MARRO-185383 format. One line per 8 residues: number of its first residue (from 1); for each residue x, z, y of C-alpha. Coordinates in nm, 4 decimals, always signed. Layout:
REM MARRO-185383
NUM) X:Z:Y; ...
***
This chain:
REM MARRO-185383
1) +4.9366:-0.0597:-2.8430; +5.1307:-0.2492:-3.1093; +4.9509:-0.5732:-3.0219; +5.0333:-0.5259:-2.6528; +5.3994:-0.4607:-2.7406; +5.4262:-0.7827:-2.9416; +5.2419:-0.9795:-2.6742; +5.4815:-0.8597:-2.4040
9) +5.7848:-0.9372:-2.6170; +5.6457:-1.2828:-2.6924; +5.5948:-1.3441:-2.3203; +5.9470:-1.2294:-2.2344; +6.0974:-1.4539:-2.5027; +5.8876:-1.7429:-2.3801; +6.0008:-1.6934:-2.0204; +6.3663:-1.6596:-2.1186
17) +6.3379:-1.9917:-2.3004; +6.2693:-2.1607:-1.9640; +6.5918:-2.0776:-1.7844; +6.5914:-2.3851:-1.5636; +6.2682:-2.2868:-1.3951; +6.0897:-2.5373:-1.1757; +6.4091:-2.7217:-1.0823; +6.4202:-2.8391:-1.4418
25) +6.0565:-2.9498:-1.4102; +6.1332:-3.1557:-1.0992; +6.4118:-3.3270:-1.2900; +6.1795:-3.3923:-1.5843; +5.9164:-3.5475:-1.3555; +6.1874:-3.7710:-1.2075; +6.3364:-3.8706:-1.5444; +5.9958:-3.9482:-1.6945
33) +5.8896:-4.1457:-1.3855; +5.5582:-3.9586:-1.4016; +5.4696:-3.9996:-1.0305; +5.4319:-4.3605:-0.9228; +5.2755:-4.4079:-0.5780; +4.9199:-4.2728:-0.6082; +4.9174:-4.2614:-0.9880; +5.0267:-4.0081:-1.2487
41) +5.1817:-4.1501:-1.5649; +5.2745:-3.8765:-1.8103; +5.4433:-3.9453:-2.1450; +5.2576:-3.7285:-2.3981; +5.4256:-3.8775:-2.7053; +5.6967:-4.1356:-2.7694; +5.4336:-4.4085:-2.7871; +5.1582:-4.2985:-2.5473
49) +5.1067:-4.2106:-2.1828; +4.8302:-4.0232:-2.0039; +4.7415:-4.1999:-1.6784; +4.5483:-4.0842:-1.3730; +4.4633:-4.3859:-1.1585; +4.1771:-4.5276:-0.9501; +4.2720:-4.8723:-1.0813; +4.2975:-4.9783:-1.4446
57) +4.6662:-4.9862:-1.5492; +4.8287:-5.3129:-1.6574; +4.8814:-5.1977:-2.0148; +4.7078:-5.1742:-2.3507; +4.4346:-4.9166:-2.2886; +4.3493:-4.6989:-2.5884; +4.0629:-4.5210:-2.4104; +3.9329:-4.4524:-2.0609
65) +3.7448:-4.1663:-1.8935; +3.5587:-4.3276:-1.6002; +3.4359:-3.9873:-1.4772; +3.7848:-3.8467:-1.4123; +3.9842:-4.1730:-1.3842; +4.1928:-4.0909:-1.6908; +4.3486:-4.3476:-1.9245; +4.5398:-4.3231:-2.2498
73) +4.7709:-4.6211:-2.2900; +5.0412:-4.7472:-2.5218; +5.3862:-4.6831:-2.3709; +5.6409:-4.9630:-2.3506; +5.9322:-4.7202:-2.3320; +5.9691:-4.3908:-2.5140; +6.0592:-4.0625:-2.3431; +6.2558:-3.8092:-2.5457
81) +6.0790:-3.4975:-2.4137; +5.7041:-3.5684:-2.3661; +5.4835:-3.3272:-2.1731; +5.2774:-3.0782:-2.3709; +4.9690:-2.8859:-2.2631; +5.0398:-2.5151:-2.2110; +4.8723:-2.2937:-2.4705; +5.0874:-1.9844:-2.4104
89) +5.0529:-1.6953:-2.1699; +5.2044:-1.7891:-1.8345; +5.2847:-1.5790:-1.5294; +5.2371:-1.8649:-1.2859; +5.2498:-2.2354:-1.2197; +5.3490:-2.4872:-0.9557; +5.2508:-2.8308:-0.8293; +5.5545:-3.0438:-0.9124
97) +5.6374:-3.3920:-0.7896; +5.9596:-3.5925:-0.7570; +6.1041:-3.3759:-0.4815; +5.9661:-3.0212:-0.4911; +5.7732:-2.7527:-0.6764; +5.5177:-2.5481:-0.4821; +5.4184:-2.2276:-0.6581; +5.0671:-2.0891:-0.6283
105) +4.7493:-1.9987:-0.8123; +4.4062:-2.1433:-0.8722; +4.1901:-2.0657:-0.5720; +3.8827:-2.2079:-0.7468; +3.8499:-2.3296:-1.1033; +3.7066:-2.6685:-1.1901; +3.3267:-2.6679:-1.2099; +3.2250:-2.9602:-1.4264
113) +3.2990:-3.3158:-1.3203; +3.1984:-3.2938:-0.9536; +3.4085:-3.0030:-0.8238; +3.7718:-3.0156:-0.9249; +3.9888:-2.7059:-0.9010; +4.1899:-2.6251:-0.5898; +4.5139:-2.4403:-0.5188; +4.6086:-2.1488:-0.2950
121) +4.8871:-2.3565:-0.1361; +4.8927:-2.6933:+0.0387; +5.0520:-2.9367:-0.2063; +5.1568:-3.2999:-0.2199; +4.9419:-3.5389:-0.4198; +4.9655:-3.6708:-0.6771; +5.1589:-3.4060:-0.8708; +5.1706:-3.2276:-1.2037
129) +5.0580:-2.8667:-1.2344; +5.3176:-2.7076:-1.4618; +5.4328:-2.3662:-1.5736; +5.8035:-2.2755:-1.5530; +5.8567:-2.4202:-1.9026; +5.7275:-2.7552:-1.7691; +5.4149:-2.7342:-1.9860; +5.1077:-2.9017:-1.8410
137) +4.8383:-2.6917:-1.6679; +4.6607:-2.9745:-1.4864; +4.6812:-3.2915:-1.2776; +4.6929:-3.2588:-0.8989; +4.4942:-3.5488:-0.7517; +4.3761:-3.6223:-0.3959; +4.0278:-3.5009:-0.5013; +4.1515:-3.1757:-0.6560
145) +4.3037:-3.0468:-0.9787; +4.1864:-3.1709:-1.3171; +4.2351:-2.8663:-1.5402; +4.4036:-2.8794:-1.8810; +4.0741:-2.8114:-2.0647; +3.9442:-3.1508:-1.9489; +4.2734:-3.3216:-2.0308; +4.2695:-3.1751:-2.3837
153) +3.9067:-3.2776:-2.4319; +3.9926:-3.6342:-2.3302; +4.2973:-3.6576:-2.5559; +4.1489:-3.5036:-2.8721; +3.8242:-3.7061:-2.8886; +3.8159:-4.0680:-3.0032; +3.5264:-4.1568:-2.7735; +3.4783:-4.0461:-2.4148
161) +3.1401:-3.8775:-2.3767; +3.0173:-3.5634:-2.2025; +2.7151:-3.3515:-2.2818; +2.4337:-3.2788:-2.0377; +2.1300:-3.0496:-2.0486; +2.0015:-3.1739:-1.7122; +2.1404:-2.8973:-1.4923; +2.4215:-2.8412:-1.2452
169) +2.5477:-2.4889:-1.1691; +2.7460:-2.3049:-0.9015; +2.8894:-1.9589:-0.8407; +2.7071:-1.7537:-0.5803; +2.7524:-1.3825:-0.5081; +2.9262:-1.3272:-0.8443; +2.6356:-1.4922:-1.0257; +2.6034:-1.8301:-1.1963
177) +2.3076:-2.0064:-1.0379; +2.1396:-2.3295:-1.1485; +2.1609:-2.5415:-0.8345; +2.0093:-2.8700:-0.9520; +1.7693:-2.9892:-1.2203; +1.7158:-3.3459:-1.3419; +1.3693:-3.4228:-1.1961; +1.3145:-3.7140:-1.4374
185) +1.3334:-3.5034:-1.7558; +1.0106:-3.3140:-1.8229; +1.1567:-3.1447:-2.1310; +1.3847:-2.9185:-1.9235; +1.2508:-2.5622:-1.9211; +1.5203:-2.4246:-1.6931; +1.4517:-2.4031:-1.3191; +1.6503:-2.4264:-1.0002
193) +1.7548:-2.0740:-0.8982; +1.7721:-1.9359:-1.2529; +2.0686:-1.7022:-1.3065; +2.2559:-1.7873:-1.6277; +2.3742:-1.4781:-1.8150; +2.4844:-1.6232:-2.1492; +2.5009:-1.9433:-2.3508; +2.4900:-1.9302:-2.7323
201) +2.5523:-1.5520:-2.7156; +2.8676:-1.6024:-2.5024; +2.8725:-1.4226:-2.1688; +2.8763:-1.6598:-1.8726; +3.1117:-1.5148:-1.6119; +3.1438:-1.8256:-1.3972; +3.0063:-2.1762:-1.3556; +3.3354:-2.3262:-1.4736
209) +3.2886:-2.1736:-1.8198; +2.9217:-2.2733:-1.8389; +2.9844:-2.6372:-1.7521; +3.2703:-2.6617:-2.0058; +3.0404:-2.5291:-2.2786; +2.7827:-2.7961:-2.1932; +3.0100:-3.0912:-2.1181; +3.2257:-3.0484:-2.4291
217) +2.9338:-3.0025:-2.6706; +2.8165:-3.2755:-2.9082; +2.5155:-3.4877:-2.8242; +2.2109:-3.3392:-2.9970; +2.3482:-2.9837:-3.0094; +2.0963:-2.7103:-2.9332; +2.1960:-2.4401:-2.6845; +2.0281:-2.1075:-2.6222
225) +2.0632:-1.9879:-2.2647; +1.9896:-1.6326:-2.1604; +1.8709:-1.6418:-1.8018; +1.7267:-1.4169:-1.5357; +1.4271:-1.5568:-1.3493; +1.2864:-1.3295:-1.0811; +1.2902:-0.9943:-1.2650; +1.2444:-1.1339:-1.6149
233) +1.5136:-1.1967:-1.8796; +1.4342:-1.5094:-2.0808; +1.5981:-1.7089:-2.3603; +1.5518:-2.0818:-2.3189; +1.6549:-2.3577:-2.5574; +1.8128:-2.6793:-2.4331; +1.9243:-2.9885:-2.6233; +2.2439:-3.1687:-2.5268
241) +2.1980:-3.5272:-2.4121; +2.4519:-3.7789:-2.2874; +2.5937:-3.7324:-1.9369; +2.5696:-4.0432:-1.7192; +2.7009:-3.9374:-1.3773; +2.9670:-3.7188:-1.2189; +3.3230:-3.7254:-1.0896; +3.4165:-4.0796:-0.9880
249) +3.0654:-4.1947:-1.0875; +2.7670:-4.1205:-0.8643; +2.5706:-3.8172:-0.9839; +2.2191:-3.8297:-0.8405; +2.0271:-3.8105:-1.1727; +1.9135:-4.1688:-1.1046; +2.2067:-4.2613:-1.3304; +1.9999:-4.1382:-1.6258
257) +1.7625:-4.4195:-1.5329; +2.0483:-4.6703:-1.5083; +2.1017:-4.6808:-1.1307; +2.4549:-4.6262:-0.9952; +2.5643:-4.6117:-0.6312; +2.8840:-4.6798:-0.4369; +2.9879:-4.4392:-0.1599; +2.8013:-4.6465:+0.1019
265) +2.4831:-4.6265:-0.1150; +2.4847:-4.9905:-0.2156; +2.3925:-5.0411:-0.5796; +2.7134:-5.0672:-0.7784; +2.5659:-5.1019:-1.1255; +2.2155:-5.1405:-1.2630; +2.0710:-5.1321:-1.6140; +1.8422:-5.3925:-1.7678
273) +1.5520:-5.1479:-1.7257; +1.5388:-5.2290:-1.3550; +1.4860:-5.6043:-1.3870; +1.1126:-5.5610:-1.3391; +1.1701:-5.3554:-1.0207; +1.3326:-5.6459:-0.8389; +1.6438:-5.4441:-0.7493; +1.9854:-5.6155:-0.7413
281) +2.3479:-5.5087:-0.7253; +2.4414:-5.4885:-0.3556; +2.1011:-5.3641:-0.2348; +2.1472:-5.0630:-0.0063; +1.9439:-4.7421:-0.0247; +1.8045:-4.6208:+0.3089; +1.5522:-4.3481:+0.2213; +1.4547:-4.1180:-0.0647
289) +1.1025:-3.9783:-0.0597; +1.0634:-4.0687:+0.3054; +1.3923:-3.9072:+0.4162; +1.6918:-4.0984:+0.5480; +2.0039:-4.0855:+0.3280; +2.3637:-4.1749:+0.4069; +2.5484:-4.0244:+0.1087; +2.4958:-3.9386:-0.2577
297) +2.4736:-3.5754:-0.1432; +2.1629:-3.6706:+0.0573; +2.0133:-3.8390:-0.2490; +2.0710:-3.5261:-0.4587; +1.9110:-3.3085:-0.1904; +1.6037:-3.5236:-0.1401; +1.5421:-3.6232:-0.5008; +1.4245:-3.2638:-0.5541
305) +1.1036:-3.3630:-0.3740; +1.0185:-3.5673:-0.6834; +0.6574:-3.5258:-0.7935; +0.5127:-3.8020:-1.0118; +0.7698:-4.0569:-0.8920; +1.0685:-4.1007:-0.6598; +1.0078:-4.3348:-0.3663; +1.3210:-4.5329:-0.2726
313) +1.3541:-4.7589:+0.0330; +1.6137:-5.0383:-0.0012; +1.7361:-5.3113:+0.2304; +1.8597:-5.6592:+0.1344; +1.9546:-5.9146:+0.3993; +1.7486:-5.7311:+0.6657; +1.4478:-5.7193:+0.4318; +1.3298:-5.3676:+0.3471
321) +1.1273:-5.2826:+0.0379; +1.0080:-4.9767:-0.1531; +1.0626:-4.9019:-0.5212; +0.8858:-4.6197:-0.7022; +1.0681:-4.4772:-1.0060; +0.8820:-4.2626:-1.2563
***
């Protein structure tokens, strides 16, 4: 009871310290010039800014997250009251831009790099997700909300890298289900359809938590996952490897092989490993394992048919050719 009493008093004091409410936050967004066209440019210290942009900013870039289009840059001008990530208990938050604050709640939390969070209310984009003390809860982008956990992870680590154990997960009927498995990694003992109950003795209540535990773990770290498969409860070990796709980067598992696609399925980037395959940047993918594809979603769906190799049909200048990838 005593802990609850102190927690409530702390919350009340915290709320009273934010007398201006969201009107103050609107003014702070305006004064800091944080919303500029389709970019977010937040001062996080007197010398640095956090940027969300689809295009590289014209500034000295300290580091870049290509998955979430985040940049940390050196600021030309200092701002007296930088934005801070919210670490305190908060009763609510709002999407704030230069003109208004729209209060609401998370309708769905961010699940890894591919499914950003969304809001209960229709909001303008871009915007900042703030609590009434103007502390940062997330970035509201046209693709969804990047939650503060991902922002903190980006800011605190010198190098941008995410962990991967070769799975993707979703919430289904109050269960966390493995929805995809990397078909090119024979070391993965998990299977599509497995229900994840715990990771490293921590209960897994949702896919958002599970993917954070994996993505933010160090390369080489061993995880123990408690899963339910059919009627059996199993403990399976998985080793964290480097994540290659997701978010603004195509995520078909072919990225682990060094093959990256644009939205129209032309090859955007290719590793040196593919020189012997005769594939070039600009070649367009037409089929995967004999099935027509028109989006990276189609690739993900059909790559599951992988047996000993994946059969890819490309076209280049009206010439079609097959490539088999082991």
